[in-house]
NUROTI-703727 format. One line per field, with one value per residue (C-alpha): residue in one letter; x, y, z; residue number from 1. Coordinates in steps of 0.02 Angstrom, whole numbers, padded with zeros to 5 digits. Example, Ala and Ser with C-alpha at 12.3 -4.5 7.8 and 13.67 -1.06 7.14 Angstrom:
// residues 2
rest	(a/s)
u	(00615/00684)
v	(-00225/-00053)
w	(00390/00357)
nr	(1/2)
//
This chain:
// residues 532
rest	(m/k/i/s/p/l/s/t/l/f/a/a/k/a/p/w/n/p/n/f/f/g/s/n/l/a/a/w/y/d/a/a/d/s/r/t/i/t/q/s/g/g/l/v/s/q/w/n/d/k/s/g/n/g/y/h/v/s/n/a/t/a/a/t/q/p/d/y/l/a/t/g/f/n/g/r/p/t/l/q/v/v/g/g/d/f/l/n/r/g/t/t/a/l/g/r/n/v/g/g/i/t/c/a/l/v/g/l/h/p/t/g/q/t/f/t/a/n/a/n/e/i/f/i/s/t/a/g/d/a/g/v/t/r/f/s/t/s/p/n/a/t/a/g/a/t/a/d/r/y/a/i/a/g/r/r/l/d/g/d/s/f/a/s/v/s/s/t/t/d/s/l/a/n/r/g/n/p/w/i/r/v/a/q/r/a/y/s/d/g/v/a/n/h/w/t/n/g/t/q/d/m/t/n/e/v/v/g/t/q/t/a/g/n/t/s/d/t/d/s/l/r/i/s/i/f/s/g/a/n/a/m/p/t/g/t/q/l/s/e/i/v/l/t/h/s/t/m/t/t/a/d/r/q/k/l/e/g/y/l/t/w/k/w/g/l/s/y/a/l/p/n/n/h/p/y/k/w/d/t/s/l/f/g/g/t/d/l/s/g/l/d/a/d/a/k/t/y/i/t/s/v/e/t/a/d/k/q/d/l/e/t/g/v/r/t/a/i/n/a/f/v/v/g/c/k/a/d/g/i/w/n/a/i/e/a/s/a/i/l/a/g/a/r/t/l/a/g/a/l/q/p/l/v/g/t/a/p/t/n/f/n/f/v/s/g/d/y/n/r/a/t/g/l/i/g/n/g/s/t/k/y/l/n/s/n/r/a/g/n/t/e/a/l/n/n/q/h/m/s/v/y/v/g/t/a/a/t/a/t/n/a/y/i/g/l/g/g/d/t/g/i/y/r/n/t/t/f/n/a/i/d/v/r/s/r/n/s/s/g/g/t/t/g/s/i/n/s/i/g/l/m/g/i/s/r/s/n/a/s/n/f/d/a/r/v/d/g/n/t/v/i/i/n/s/a/s/t/t/l/n/t/q/n/t/t/v/f/a/r/e/s/g/t/s/l/l/a/d/a/r/l/a/f/y/s/i/g/e/a/l/d/l/a/l/l/d/t/r/v/t/n/l/m/n/q/i/n/g/a/i/p)
u	(-03275/-03263/-03090/-03080/-02954/-02792/-02838/-02997/-02904/-02773/-02904/-02997/-02839/-02792/-02757/-02890/-02865/-02979/-03032/-03145/-03260/-03312/-03420/-03417/-03231/-03229/-03043/-02881/-02710/-02561/-02384/-02316/-02364/-02232/-02324/-02458/-02338/-02267/-02118/-01962/-01819/-01925/-02070/-02238/-02340/-02473/-02540/-02651/-02812/-02807/-02995/-03025/-03128/-02985/-02986/-02801/-02741/-02605/-02514/-02414/-02324/-02161/-02152/-02308/-02286/-02270/-02106/-02094/-01997/-01946/-01911/-02037/-02103/-02060/-01944/-02090/-02139/-02242/-02288/-02235/-02277/-02172/-02303/-02423/-02396/-02551/-02625/-02802/-02927/-03062/-03196/-03259/-03420/-03356/-03489/-03627/-03794/-03727/-03788/-03621/-03433/-03294/-03114/-02965/-02796/-02621/-02502/-02405/-02416/-02249/-02207/-02161/-02286/-02447/-02601/-02729/-02914/-02965/-02797/-02858/-02785/-02935/-03046/-03195/-03289/-03394/-03276/-03099/-03038/-03165/-03312/-03451/-03365/-03440/-03320/-03153/-03036/-02920/-02804/-02875/-03061/-03144/-03268/-03398/-03286/-03141/-02970/-02825/-02941/-02960/-03111/-03237/-03324/-03442/-03625/-03747/-03844/-03774/-03906/-03857/-03748/-03567/-03530/-03376/-03369/-03217/-03154/-03093/-02914/-02789/-02703/-02575/-02515/-02514/-02400/-02240/-02329/-02390/-02574/-02719/-02883/-03055/-03179/-03359/-03512/-03680/-03794/-03948/-03932/-03848/-03706/-03517/-03399/-03210/-03081/-02896/-02788/-02942/-03014/-03175/-03156/-03313/-03476/-03630/-03589/-03740/-03686/-03778/-03876/-03873/-04030/-04036/-04073/-04023/-03926/-03819/-03826/-03703/-03629/-03462/-03343/-03159/-03044/-02888/-02753/-02652/-02763/-02908/-02934/-02766/-02610/-02548/-02386/-02216/-02179/-02356/-02352/-02487/-02450/-02619/-02798/-02952/-03121/-03283/-03462/-03529/-03529/-03455/-03503/-03394/-03321/-03272/-03198/-03094/-03032/-02977/-02892/-02807/-02748/-02677/-02593/-02514/-02454/-02378/-02308/-02437/-02527/-02456/-02567/-02729/-02823/-02798/-02974/-02955/-02975/-02824/-02699/-02613/-02692/-02644/-02661/-02811/-02693/-02548/-02470/-02458/-02580/-02494/-02652/-02590/-02439/-02419/-02508/-02350/-02255/-02392/-02386/-02198/-02200/-02332/-02232/-02076/-02170/-02257/-02089/-02018/-02176/-02168/-02207/-02066/-02031/-02132/-01971/-01923/-02098/-02095/-01919/-01980/-02131/-02024/-01916/-02063/-02152/-01990/-01950/-02125/-02106/-01938/-02015/-01898/-02011/-02081/-01904/-01863/-01926/-01833/-01767/-01739/-01695/-01567/-01580/-01712/-01804/-01788/-01738/-01649/-01815/-01888/-01739/-01759/-01938/-01945/-01980/-02026/-02030/-01985/-01898/-01715/-01659/-01540/-01384/-01303/-01334/-01383/-01457/-01286/-01238/-01375/-01370/-01524/-01422/-01287/-01359/-01301/-01119/-01047/-00901/-00817/-00839/-01012/-01142/-01242/-01419/-01500/-01616/-01724/-01724/-01668/-01546/-01650/-01807/-01757/-01719/-01538/-01527/-01644/-01570/-01502/-01436/-01375/-01312/-01283/-01114/-01091/-00922/-00809/-00751/-00570/-00523/-00578/-00761/-00930/-01056/-01190/-01170/-01246/-01113/-00955/-01040/-01148/-01109/-01018/-00852/-00713/-00559/-00388/-00299/-00369/-00376/-00551/-00732/-00755/-00924/-00999/-01165/-01210/-01027/-00881/-00774/-00835/-00739/-00680/-00726/-00709/-00597/-00572/-00637/-00788/-00947/-01123/-01235/-01155/-01254/-01255/-01391/-01398/-01525/-01439/-01328/-01166/-01135/-01202/-01199/-01103/-01119/-00990/-00938/-01084/-01027/-01103/-00988/-01022/-00937/-00916/-00955/-01073/-01205/-01174/-01241/-01412/-01374/-01512/-01443/-01516/-01432/-01341/-01299/-01131/-01075/-01043/-01148/-01241/-01123/-00980/-00858/-00800/-00907/-00895/-00862/-00939/-01086/-01233/-01394/-01494/-01502/-01612/-01630/-01739/-01751/-01640/-01660/-01574/-01440/-01414/-01596/-01587/-01427/-01511/-01662/-01565/-01440/-01580/-01667/-01512/-01485/-01666/-01667/-01511/-01589/-01747/-01669/-01649)
v	(02333/02146/02074/01891/01784/01747/01563/01608/01722/01590/01452/01554/01555/01373/01283/01162/00979/00827/00887/01009/00863/00869/00725/00645/00607/00423/00377/00461/00378/00489/00422/00600/00620/00519/00542/00423/00281/00156/00068/-00022/-00057/00004/-00117/-00036/-00112/00025/00165/00285/00359/00551/00573/00570/00410/00303/00173/00135/-00014/-00130/-00294/-00372/-00500/-00429/-00552/-00476/-00293/-00166/-00073/00112/00205/00381/00413/00317/00378/00560/00555/00560/00440/00288/00114/-00029/-00213/-00366/-00491/-00536/-00384/-00298/-00190/-00208/-00170/-00291/-00173/-00013/00071/00106/00091/00054/00138/00269/00330/00303/00290/00386/00325/00425/00339/00397/00259/00162/-00013/-00088/-00154/-00336/-00404/-00503/-00427/-00562/-00528/-00491/-00411/-00249/-00085/-00057/-00200/-00173/-00331/-00410/-00549/-00545/-00578/-00715/-00618/-00520/-00381/-00211/-00104/-00130/-00052/-00151/-00133/-00293/-00322/-00476/-00589/-00499/-00352/-00320/-00382/-00261/-00114/-00015/-00086/-00057/-00203/-00244/-00233/-00115/-00240/-00397/-00495/-00426/-00527/-00472/-00366/-00289/-00151/-00090/00076/00108/00146/00009/-00020/-00134/00007/00127/00023/00109/00278/00358/00400/00470/00376/00415/00270/00307/00199/00288/00166/00273/00252/00083/00153/00172/00306/00312/00445/00417/00573/00682/00605/00507/00330/00250/00346/00293/00111/00011/-00112/-00270/-00371/-00222/-00154/00036/00125/00269/00170/00016/-00111/-00227/-00281/-00212/-00204/-00242/-00132/-00202/-00107/-00202/-00353/-00453/-00633/-00619/-00522/-00364/-00396/-00339/-00157/-00092/00077/00177/00351/00422/00359/00465/00383/00480/00430/00529/00525/00701/00846/00879/01031/00929/00788/00911/00993/00824/00782/00952/00933/00759/00793/00954/00866/00717/00809/00743/00900/00873/00719/00816/00864/01041/01094/01039/01192/01143/01089/01258/01346/01261/01416/01337/01206/01322/01318/01450/01511/01479/01483/01641/01556/01569/01431/01376/01371/01264/01142/01123/01110/00974/00873/00884/00837/00693/00624/00655/00581/00724/00910/01035/01160/01320/01418/01309/01326/01515/01523/01429/01543/01699/01637/01603/01765/01863/01790/01834/02011/02026/01966/01816/01673/01632/01621/01478/01326/01182/01192/01098/01158/01029/01081/01104/00940/00806/00670/00649/00601/00766/00865/00792/00854/00986/01166/01195/01078/00894/00803/00764/00584/00531/00438/00353/00479/00398/00471/00492/00615/00734/00866/00973/01128/01119/01013/00866/00815/00728/00608/00667/00501/00422/00537/00666/00726/00726/00877/00801/00975/00971/01106/01163/01192/01374/01481/01503/01680/01665/01550/01541/01412/01429/01328/01368/01299/01265/01179/01201/01054/00998/00975/01034/00991/01044/01114/01114/01078/01053/00971/01074/01232/01285/01268/01325/01240/01247/01259/01226/01276/01453/01453/01526/01485/01442/01499/01461/01496/01423/01425/01311/01468/01567/01660/01654/01750/01741/01636/01451/01411/01526/01474/01541/01568/01550/01583/01622/01713/01751/01871/01915/01841/01932/01910/01842/01883/01779/01795/01730/01796/01916/02007/02005/02022/02024/01887/01930/01764/01746/01611/01470/01305/01245/01082/00952/00854/00864/00982/00887/00943/00890/00846/00918/00795/00634/00596/00550/00690/00820/00752/00863/00820/00987/01013/01098/01162/01232/01235/01320/01315/01421/01583/01735/01829/01952/01849/01978/01964/01774/01778/01881/01768/01604/01668/01726/01558/01463/01576/01561/01372/01358/01469/01363/01190/01137)
w	(02767/02799/02764/02715/02808/02713/02702/02608/02488/02448/02433/02302/02195/02218/02054/01996/02046/02070/02244/02152/02113/02296/02357/02183/02202/02248/02245/02193/02178/02134/02112/02106/02290/02380/02545/02481/02442/02566/02490/02543/02426/02282/02317/02354/02495/02501/02391/02486/02421/02418/02402/02589/02576/02639/02500/02518/02417/02481/02464/02607/02497/02431/02286/02207/02254/02112/02087/02127/01992/02038/01854/01752/01585/01551/01702/01823/01966/01925/01986/01874/01878/01851/01791/01930/02042/02113/02249/02317/02453/02503/02569/02484/02435/02261/02128/02254/02220/02102/01933/01848/01863/01777/01789/01723/01711/01664/01614/01485/01413/01361/01189/01164/01291/01271/01352/01382/01404/01584/01624/01701/01760/01874/01933/02048/02096/02233/02287/02220/02045/02013/02085/02002/01903/01934/01832/01746/01618/01507/01356/01283/01274/01347/01258/01155/01106/00987/01041/01066/01094/01255/01342/01482/01563/01707/01752/01838/01943/02021/01928/01757/01640/01618/01463/01384/01254/01158/01093/00916/00972/00933/01101/01018/00904/01051/01162/01213/01212/01375/01378/01477/01461/01528/01543/01588/01626/01629/01721/01694/01504/01498/01390/01399/01333/01319/01275/01236/01251/01245/01087/01102/01036/01110/01096/01192/01163/01220/01351/01301/01430/01548/01631/01620/01783/01894/02023/02045/02184/02267/02430/02485/02337/02316/02210/02129/02034/01901/01931/01862/01813/01723/01773/01688/01592/01653/01616/01633/01720/01810/01875/01923/01941/01976/02006/02022/02058/01912/01723/01716/01606/01455/01543/01697/01594/01493/01652/01716/01551/01550/01729/01703/01536/01602/01759/01668/01516/01392/01334/01159/01140/01162/01003/00939/00988/01169/01283/01390/01258/01262/01410/01574/01685/01774/01846/01887/01714/01578/01448/01281/01177/01090/01013/00825/00728/00636/00800/00878/00733/00748/00938/00931/00804/00914/01073/00987/00932/01108/01189/01314/01322/01304/01442/01431/01399/01252/01180/01195/01120/00966/00955/00970/00827/00711/00754/00738/00567/00508/00575/00485/00321/00306/00362/00190/00119/00238/00142/00225/00402/00564/00738/00793/00976/01111/01081/01215/01092/00926/00848/00906/00843/00668/00651/00514/00564/00382/00234/00228/00371/00340/00319/00456/00404/00554/00693/00860/01018/01098/00961/01014/01151/01187/01220/01087/00946/00843/00820/00668/00660/00501/00411/00406/00485/00391/00353/00182/00182/00044/-00034/-00216/-00267/-00415/-00311/-00292/-00444/-00499/-00429/-00281/-00151/00027/00148/00327/00475/00658/00710/00896/00882/00730/00625/00639/00456/00284/00303/00234/00357/00223/00039/-00132/-00237/-00258/-00317/-00169/00015/00171/00210/00336/00223/00299/00138/00146/00337/00324/00288/00104/00036/-00135/-00218/-00388/-00438/-00391/-00373/-00226/-00093/00086/00242/00430/00540/00506/00680/00669/00758/00762/00612/00441/00284/00099/00003/-00183/-00258/-00422/-00557/-00516/-00329/-00166/00019/00144/00333/00457/00629/00632/00474/00301/00151/-00036/-00137/-00322/-00406/-00554/-00547/-00671/-00604/-00548/-00459/-00449/-00302/-00128/-00006/00131/00308/00384/00206/00033/-00065/-00026/00117/00001/00035/00162/00304/00458/00639/00692/00809/00722/00799/00652/00464/00336/00148/00035/-00059/-00037/00127/00243/00330/00468/00519/00515/00618/00754/00762/00765/00893/01006/00984/01039/01188/01244/01224/01330/01462/01468/01481/01664)
nr	(1/2/3/4/5/6/7/8/9/10/11/12/13/14/15/16/17/18/19/20/21/22/23/24/25/26/27/28/29/30/31/32/33/34/35/36/37/38/39/40/41/42/43/44/45/46/47/48/49/50/51/52/53/54/55/56/57/58/59/60/61/62/63/64/65/66/67/68/69/70/71/72/73/74/75/76/77/78/79/80/81/82/83/84/85/86/87/88/89/90/91/92/93/94/95/96/97/98/99/100/101/102/103/104/105/106/107/108/109/110/111/112/113/114/115/116/117/118/119/120/121/122/123/124/125/126/127/128/129/130/131/132/133/134/135/136/137/138/139/140/141/142/143/144/145/146/147/148/149/150/151/152/153/154/155/156/157/158/159/160/161/162/163/164/165/166/167/168/169/170/171/172/173/174/175/176/177/178/179/180/181/182/183/184/185/186/187/188/189/190/191/192/193/194/195/196/197/198/199/200/201/202/203/204/205/206/207/208/209/210/211/212/213/214/215/216/217/218/219/220/221/222/223/224/225/226/227/228/229/230/231/232/233/234/235/236/237/238/239/240/241/242/243/244/245/246/247/248/249/250/251/252/253/254/255/256/257/258/259/260/261/262/263/264/265/266/267/268/269/270/271/272/273/274/275/276/277/278/279/280/281/282/283/284/285/286/287/288/289/290/291/292/293/294/295/296/297/298/299/300/301/302/303/304/305/306/307/308/309/310/311/312/313/314/315/316/317/318/319/320/321/322/323/324/325/326/327/328/329/330/331/332/333/334/335/336/337/338/339/340/341/342/343/344/345/346/347/348/349/350/351/352/353/354/355/356/357/358/359/360/361/362/363/364/365/366/367/368/369/370/371/372/373/374/375/376/377/378/379/380/381/382/383/384/385/386/387/388/389/390/391/392/393/394/395/396/397/398/399/400/401/402/403/404/405/406/407/408/409/410/411/412/413/414/415/416/417/418/419/420/421/422/423/424/425/426/427/428/429/430/431/432/433/434/435/436/437/438/439/440/441/442/443/444/445/446/447/448/449/450/451/452/453/454/455/456/457/458/459/460/461/462/463/464/465/466/467/468/469/470/471/472/473/474/475/476/477/478/479/480/481/482/483/484/485/486/487/488/489/490/491/492/493/494/495/496/497/498/499/500/501/502/503/504/505/506/507/508/509/510/511/512/513/514/515/516/517/518/519/520/521/522/523/524/525/526/527/528/529/530/531/532)
//
């Protein structure tokens, strides 16, 4: 029996990357590979090409060298310009006698800056910025195309007239958001295509004044990054660039999109039908395509607000919670809820797991901790759930909160007027619980933490859960309040505001509080274990 060498066995299992394009790979610049970057004091003098073709780009003048940021967007390495910075190479065979070019870029355009026409991320030309443009990408189209749209420009033959075509994506509206874009020129058909975050926004756009043909021609070409006839504005970031001498099949393009979005934490931005939105195992990631559909919807909303993917462990923790609640038969009873932990940002934490998003009153990013949740100040900060108290029937209602740090005074953790809620009561030295009646009962320790909940399924009493114990409170239902339930407050932020730290809340129909307690507690533990 012939035994393959170890190198062959390991090579067969190597994760997919742009080297798999083989001879079609024309140039590859990767800010995540510090070995390819020459920098001094944070200024980049050279960015090496990883394709093996040696098309390294450089700039010997410190005043116009891009900045190297070890923690750019999403906390990952990137190159950033201060207006006028660039890198280039004067001699390449890029775009010479090929049937087409595909360029994939990962980057970010800043808000508050003006992007003039002819300010390019990639600029390939015959003789510098004023030469004959072969191929370029830009966030602002040049003459003949729509302004403030991602654009592709250039020509196939040196004798052709210059042409620019634009996508349908509004680059102005997309500024401040990281992206992956794929720009493609098919010389054989005389058309251009463009995809933003895996969604096609330019389809076989006929490049006017271009002569269709199977090859291009030119003398030796120059490539410039961050450069064209006009400079890229300050704050523009580029993290990875892949150029191929091919127009790519759909399968290859999607692999490239999947690889780049997984690598840079942007998988959330891919459309739901993209084959690599949830399955990144081809690139060394994890196959999460089997996650529950409701969990996927929530995860995507959080990641979109965060502008970055969550860790795999946080994703699977959320999925386990949703799947577990469904298995327990309590999922449908949760009608308004937010997980106030796990997300990377406050905006992400305020995305609704179920129902309408809460309205934030006065919380700021510094009040939020991924591991422990959101902390109030006892005076001005609360959430309006936007869930009216009479949405659920008089005798079919629950609400719950997960308390990470107890309040310090008589405060409401969650409330609906004075007749329904969960309060820390210093008079009774216990947790005061009420359901559809201003006279409720008390249970647990005043400094209890963890899940606290109330659930009413009949007219004579209701369940209350504190400290991992469920007790029955004999209190008849009398009042169906029409106000919105508030979190960190008793009602509309006007009384008993809490300075507690909360990590979850839910509102809805009656359910088994012990089952909910187990699921929420496991969720919090798993999130904490997954956060670096």
